N, C-alpha and C positions, 0 to 999 in steps of 0.2 A: 504496499499499501503505499503512492508517493504522498506525501505532505502537502498540504493545501499552497498555493501560492498566496503571498503576504502582498498585500493593497499597499501600495506607495504611497500613498494618498492620504492613506488614514491616520489620522492625528492618534488615535490611541486614547484608552481612556486608566482609571488609575484601580479602579475596582472592577470585579464583577460582571459581565453578564447574567442576568438571572431571570432563566425563561420560567415562570409560572403557569397550570397548566390547572386553573379552575374548572377541575372539571363537573360535564352535565349544565356549563353557563352558557346560554345561548342569547340570541335577540326576540324574542317571543311575536308572533306573529296577532294573537290574539290576545286584548285587554285583560280576558276576564282568565285569571288561572296563571297569568305569569308571576311568577312569585319573584324571579329577578326582579321583575320590575316596581313590584310592591316591596322589596325588603329595602331597608336604610343601608345602603351599602355607598356610604357617603365618601371614601377614602375614592374607591371602583370610579365614581363619578367626578369625582375632582379632577383625578387621573384624566379620564374621558374631555372634561370639558376642556385641556390646558395641552395634552399630547398631542402627536399624529397618531389617526388611529383608521380602520379599516372593518371591514366584516370577511369572514372567510368562511370557505363552503367547508361542511364536515359530513357530511353527508352522502348518498348513494356512488356515483360515478368519481366523482370526487377525493374517496379514497379507495376505491376500487371495490367496491359492489356494483353488483349486475345490474340496477338501475338507481333511477332518482325516485324512486316510492321506494326505497330501503333506508332505513334510519342508520348512522354511523354509529357506531361505540369505540369504548376506549378500546380494545384490542388495536382495529384498524387504524382509530385513531391517532398510537403514538408510533402502531407502524409509518404514518405517512409524516407525523412530525419529523419522527427521527431519522427515515430514509430519503426525503426529502424528491419524492418521485412517489408515482402512484402504481401497486400493483393489485393486480388480478388476486383476490380476496379470494377466504374459502369456503362462502356462497355460491361464489363465481364457478371458482373452480372444482366443486361439487358437483353442480349442477349439469357444467359441461362434461363432467366426467362420464356423467349416468344418461347427458343426450346425445354421445355420442360413443356410448357403450363399452368407454373402456375401462370402467370400473369390475364391470360386471364379467370381463376377458380376463383382469388381472390376476396374478398369481392368490394374492391375501384371498378375495371371495370365491375363490374356485378353493383352496382349502378348507375355507370354511365352510364351505357348503356339501363339498365331498365329506368332511369326518363325520355331518349330523346324516348323513347318509351313509355312513360306511356301517352304523347298528343300527336295528328296530329300535323307537323307544327314547331316540335324540332327539334335540331340541334346538334350534336356531334362536338367540333371546336377543334382543335390543333394548339397550338401555339410552336414554337421552330424554333430554327438552321435548317435550310436548305443545310446539306449537308451532305458526307460521312465521313470529317474529324476525326469520333470518339473521339473529343476534349471532346466534349459539348453533340453532341449527333451523329444520324447515321439515315440516311433517311431507313437502312433495318426496323429499328424499326418502325418508321412512317407508313412503307408501310406495315407493319406488323399488327399493331392497327388496319389499315383502311381493310384492307382484313378481320380481326375478327370481324370489326364492320359490314363489309358488311353480313357475313354471320350469325350473331345474328341478322340480321333484321332492324338494323338501316338505318332508310331511305335517310337521309340528314346529308353529313358529310362537316365542314369546314377545311382545312389548312390556316394558318396567317405565314407565310414563312420570317425568317429572312437570308435575303443572307448574305451568309457568306464572301469567298473570304480574307479568313485570314488564315484556317487552309486547305484549301484547294488552289487553283487557284484563280488570286484577281480577273481574270474575267471569272468566270467560270460558272455563275450562270444560263445561257441557256444551259448548258451541263447537269443541272439538271433538270430543269424548264420543257423543251420540252420533253424528255422521261416520266417524272411526271405526266405530261399533258395523255399521251397517257394511262398511268398503271391508274388515277383518269376515264378516258371515260371507259375503260373496267369494271373498279365497278361499273360505272353507266347507266350501260345497265340496262333493267330491272323495269325499274322506281323509280330506284333512282339516285342520286343527291350528286355527290361528285366533288369539286370544290376548288380551290384556291382562296380565300376572300380575302387577304391582305397582305401587306410584308413592306421588306423597309432592308434597309442597317442594320445590327448586330452593327456597332458604331455610327447607325444615330438612332435608335431607340430600345427602349425593354430593351435590353442585358447590362444596365449598372450595376455596381456592388458597392459593400462598399459607397455606395450616394453620389459616383462624382460627377454625373450629372442627380440629375432627372426629368431633362426636358427629357432626350432621352426616358424613362419610360411614361411621360404623352403623348409624339408623339407618343408613341406605344399605349398606353390605347386608344388616341382617334379613332389611326387607323383602329386596330384590335374590341375595342367594339361598336366606335358608327359610323366607316363605313366613316370618315374626312380624306380629306387628297385628293390628285390630282388623279384622275378618270380615270381608263384605261377599256380594254373592257379584255384583259387578265395582267397576271401576264409576258409571254413573250414581251409581247407589251410594257408593263412598261418599263422593261429594257433594249428593241433595244429603247426606247424615251429615257432614261435618258442618256444612251451611246452616240446618235449622239448629243445632250447637250454638253456632256463634255465626247470625248473619250476616256480620259485617267481615265475613274471613277472608279476606283476601286470598287467591289464588297459589302465590308464593308460599302462602306460610302454612300452607293445611301440614295435616298430620300426615302419616304411614297407612298405607292400606293394601292389603293383601287379599288379591280374590280366590274366593274358597267355593266348594263344591261340600257333597256328603262325605268324598275320600281325604278331604283336607285342599290345601293351597295346591293352586291347578299350574303353578309356575316355578319352584323354587327350580336354582342353577345346578345341575348335576355332574360328576366326571362324565366326561363324555362330550359335552355340549359344549356349542360356539356360541360365542358371546360378542358383539359387537356395541360399541356405546356410540354412536351417531350424531354427538355433538362434533363439529368440523373448528369450533374456535378452543384453545388451550389449556384457558386457567384455570375454568372448571371442570378438569379434567385428569388433569395430574395426577389427583388423589384417588380417586377410584380407579384410577387405570394402575395406581402404586399398590393397589390392594388386590390387586388382580394378578399382577407380574410379579411382585419382589418380595425372593423367598428370603431375604432378612428384612421382616415386618414387623414394628415395634408400635405402631400408633394405635391399635387398640386390639385384641383376641378375635382373631378372622373365625377362632373354633375351624371345623373345615375347609380350609381351602381346596374345593373342587379344582380341579385337572381340565381344564379346558382349552380350545383353541379361542383365543382374545386378540379382537383387533379395535383399534378407535379408525373413527372416519379419516382424522387424517393424523401425521408425524406430528403429535402437541410441543415438543422437545427436540429440534434439532440437534445440541449438542448432546443429550445425552440418549438421544436414539428410540426416545419413549413413545408412542408404545414400540414393543419389536415387528410389530404388525399394523400396519393403516391400509387404508385403499385409495385414500386420493394421496397423491403428495403435495404438499403444502407451497406455496411461493417461494421462491428462493430469493429473500434480501441480503441485498451486499453493498460495500458501498457507503456504509450509514454516517450519519454526519459523527457521531463518536467513535467511529471508526479512524475517519479522517484526522479527525481534531488531538487522538492519541497518537499518530504516526508524526502530526503535527508539534506534539513537545506541549500540548495544551493541559495544564491538569483538570479534572472536571470532579463533581459531586453531584451525585442525584440522589434524593431523597424524598418520600412520602411515608404514610404508617401503611401497616401490611394490607390492608383493604386496596391500594393502588402503589405497593410498593414494585411490583414484578412490570408494573408499564410502563412506570421510568429507567427501569432495568431491562428487566429482559423483551417486553416491547418493542422498545423504543431503540432497541439495539438490533430492530430484526428478527428477533426469537429467535436472540443468542441468550445463554445463560451465562456466561461467561463475560469476566471484562477484555477489553483488548490488551491493556496495558495496565497490571498490577501496580506499577509506581507512579502511576498517573492518576487514576480512578479510587474514588472510593462512593462506597453506596451506604445507606442509613436507610435501617425499617426501623419504624416507629411503632410499637407495638399498637394493631386497633383494640376497643375495648369488644369484649364477646357480648355483645348488647343486643335487641334491637336497636338501629339508629333514631328511628325516632324519639329514643328515650337518651341520647344524648347524642343530640344534632350538633354540637358544636364539634365532635369527633376526635382528633388532635391535631385542629391547627395551630392550636397553641404552641405545644411542643415542637411541631414540623419547625413553627417557626423560631422557638429557640436556639433549634439547632442551625438555622440556618444562619441566624444573626450572627450566632457564635464562628461559624463558616467565613464568612465574609472578615468579619471582627479580626480572624486568624490569619486572612490576606494569602492564601497560599492558592487557592483557587481562581481561575479565569472564566470556568463556564459552569452554572451550577441550574441543575436542572430538579421542578420541584413540581407535585400534584398534591393537590389540596383535593380531598373525596367529596367534601360537602353537598355541592347541587346533586350530583350525580346518586351516591347513595342513600342519601336522606330522601333525595327528590324519587328515587324506587320504591317508598314505602308508601306513596300518597297523601302524606299528612302532610297538610300546606301550613299549620302554624310551625310545625316542626323544619321545613323546608327553608320559610323565613328566619328562621331561627339560624339554621346550619349558615345562613349566607351572608346574613350580619355577623357572625363571629369570624366568619371566614375575612371580612371586609375590613374586622379590626386588626388582625394578623397584617394587609395588605398594609395600615397604615403604618406597621410598626416595619415592613420590609420599605416600605418607599422612601421611611427617615435612614434605615439604614445604605441603601443602596446611594442615595446623596450624598450622604457622609463619606461613602469611599467611594465615591467618583464613577459607581458602574453606572449598569443600564439595567432595567427592571423590562421584559417583555410580558406581556399580561395576554392568555391568550384562556382557549378551549379545546377539548377536543375532539365533543356533538354538544348536540344541548337536551336539555331533561327539564330543569325544575325553571324553565321557559313556559313552560307547557302541561301544565298538571291538573285541566281539567278537559274531560271527554266531549270533544266539538261536533257538531255536525256536521261534514262536509263541505253539504250544499249551502245551507244557510253560517253557518260559523257560531250559530248557538249554544248554547254551554247545553252537555246532556244531564238529566237531570233524575234521580232514584224519587221512587214510590214519598218519599219524606218532602221532597221541594227543593233537599241537599246535591249540590255539583257531585257527578261522577267523576270520583279520582281517575287520574292519567297519570299510571305509575312506567310509561314506556321510555324512552326517547324523544326526542321531535327532529323534525326536517328543518332547525330553523340553523342560519349560522349565525356563527361562532365571532367573538371581538378578536382583533389584535391592536391592541395601544403600547404604545412602544413610550417609555418613561427614560429621557438622556439629559439631565441636567447640564453634564457640560459638552454637548454636541459642537462641533467645530463648525455645522456646517456642509456636512460630507455629503448626504442627501437633504434632496426635497423631503416640506415639512407634508407636502399633500402622499401619501400611499396610495401602492397600488389599488384595483378595485377589480374584483370578478377573479378572484384566485382561490385555492383552498389551501388548506392547513398545512399541505404538504410544502407550501411556499416558507414554513417555517426552519426550516433547515437551513436555506440558503439567506435568508435573514439573520437567522444568527453568527451565519460565517462571517458576513459581512459584519454583523456587528462587532464580530473580535479581531475582525481585521484584515481580513482574508478575501480572496476573489474563491467562489462558489464554484462545484464542478460545470461542467459545461450542460449538461443533460438533466440535472436539479433542475426542478421546479423553480420558477423565477419568484427573485425577491421582492418583498411588500414595498423593500425601500429605491427611488430613482436615483441611482450616486450620481452627484455630479462630476461633470468632467475636470 
């Protein structure tokens, strides 16, 4: 890797460039339900009033997703911010592989199918997020695989459904389960047996990330693999029962369910079965994958670990090569800004709390686990609270800021990148009051950070990876009217938005090297070239253009 070329016209700055990702903070389309607009973001708006600023695209094709109807997410957002270009991402790659037939012609698919056909009574299991949110998974992918399995002669298949309510409507589970049950009934004609066997809310079982709460994975393991948990005759019955007990329960928080008949659970995982984890996004796939694959495992007692053929939808960790088998190759992201800066001798710090730590490290570095240069890079993880985020909406933004201020004062780093998770993680709860509280807590920290950057003579870049807290109510797509529940209260929207995100540059010691009017019409992939220029380098020729219009 060659070092970046220096810009001889750049005057230099005394302090570091600090890139702040305000996760889930966008510019709302609607007045009602825009928590960003409603929050008292005194410090953010003060910067916005006096600093060069623009809006950046953070969804759809601007971050490598199939269409502009697809919401962005933190994974692809940090990929784009870190690599400076747009790569085709998981959803698009999987859809293309299915459409072309490449998935079903691949060795992994053939191996898993052949395994269950090798002996009578074996089952092909599918575990994953059960929605069409297209952030972690898509039901169309699952349906295509089930149809292909049926065509290949697989007699028995089981689906272990992780309910969403986060990237889709908060109580939409039955909208997916009921037609899907009819789809499975069609596949089961002629002596085949395809059914939903277990499930639960994605924030309650299985889909933990970054080691934040392994008890979620343990509950998922026991539910999917051992058939342990509350029993119901069907997935639909389970959803109705939980809602009858707690009418306001959001799908993502629903307890576990095991579908059982007179003989017991209909779909535990047994020796000789095949298992596909059909999420394409990696962060919430690594822990359940470790439970299936790791011989040395100490996170919880797995009981009997069945000997199965296991595969992920994609390779979730390209450095560790996890999982050992996968159906679709992930995007090959190279030449990230972090790699270029390491080659250029730039000391760097990446920091967030547990919930987004992997985003400013693994995803920012192009799905790469390790550092590019141990001598130049430091990573700091502030452990997240293991509580519902609406109960602690301020999260760890103060502790994160404490660490950043100490780093700025220490003078070692030229480039610091940070993620404040509040707007996204609290945004997903659907609790409007908590979201406003979380945003205001973050804003207090922005004020502290601004003062530190100004004192050090650095540059502060404020942006986001996607929207969320800017769009907290469901709206009628035609009229824009707020969708309301039976009691008249707004129906919460817990998914990401399609809205643009800010890019604000606070450069108190600017020497006039660039125009105060920033470029428009760009995506968040332009932030890599922007940061390179603010560090005094000429960005790589094939990077998406910087927001800065540099003067000759």
